[in-house]
N, C-alpha and C positions, 0 to 999 in steps of 0.2 A: 937712357933713351925713351923717348914719347912713343908708347906704343899706342896703336889704334884700336879702340874697342867699338863693338856694335851692339845694339839693344837686341832684346829677345825678339821683338817684332821685326826688326830689319833682317836677322838671321833667318827667322821663319819664312820671310818672303824669298830671300836668297835660295834657300834649300827647298822651297816648296813643301814645308812641313807645317803642322799647326805649333802653336806656342807649347802645348801640353806635350807634344813629342819631345820638344827640346829639353823641356823639364825632367822628362823621363829619360832623355838621353845624359843630362846632368847627373842624375842620380845613379844611374848604371856606369858612369864614367866614360861613355862613348864620346861626349863632347863637354868638356868642363867648362862650368861658368865661374866668372868671378862676380863677387859681390861689392856693389857700390858702397863705399863707406859711409855715406851721408843717408842714402834711402833703402839700402839693400837690395836693390834690384839686381837682377842678374845682367851680366856683360859677358860678351864673348870676344875673345882676342881675334882680330883680323886674321892674324896667321894660322890660328887653330880652324877657323872655319875655311879658310883657302887650303888647308891640308886635307881637309875631310871632303872638300869638293874635288880635290885631285884623287883622293881614295875612291870617290863615286864615279869619277870619269874612268879611271884606270883600276877596275877591280884586282887586277893580278898584283898590284902593289899593296892593296889593303891586307892587313893582318888578319888570319882566320880566327875567329872567335869560338867556332865549334868544330868538332871532328865530323859532323853528320855531312854528306855529299849534298851540294845544292841541288834543288830541282827547280823548275820554271813554275814558280807560284806567284799570285797576285803580290805577295809580301816582297818577294825578292825582285820582282819587275819594278817595283817603286824606286829602287836604285838606279835604274837605267834612264831616268829622266834627265835630259841635258840641263846643266846648271850652269848659269853663267854670272860671274862676279863682276861688278862694275869695276873698271880700272881705276887705279888711285890716281887723283889730278894731283900734280906738283904744286 
C-alpha cells in the first residue's frame, strides 16, 4: 500500500510548531519520523500526523505521559491552538 508522507516543513506548518520542535519530538518518540533512504531527510506519515492532531483536538483521548496534574500554563496552552489538516484529494 502506498502511504503518504509529509516533509518536516509541511508538518511544522500543519501543527504550528518549529522544525526544531519536530526534531525534538522525534528524539523523544512523541512523533516518530522516517528517514528518506536517498537523502536521509525526516519524513512523517500522514496518518501519524493526523493522529497527533486528533489527540491535540481531543486531549481526553491523548495518553498521559506524566503523573503530574496539568495546570494552565503557557506551555500547556500551546496544545489548544486549533489545527486543520488539508483534506486528501482523490
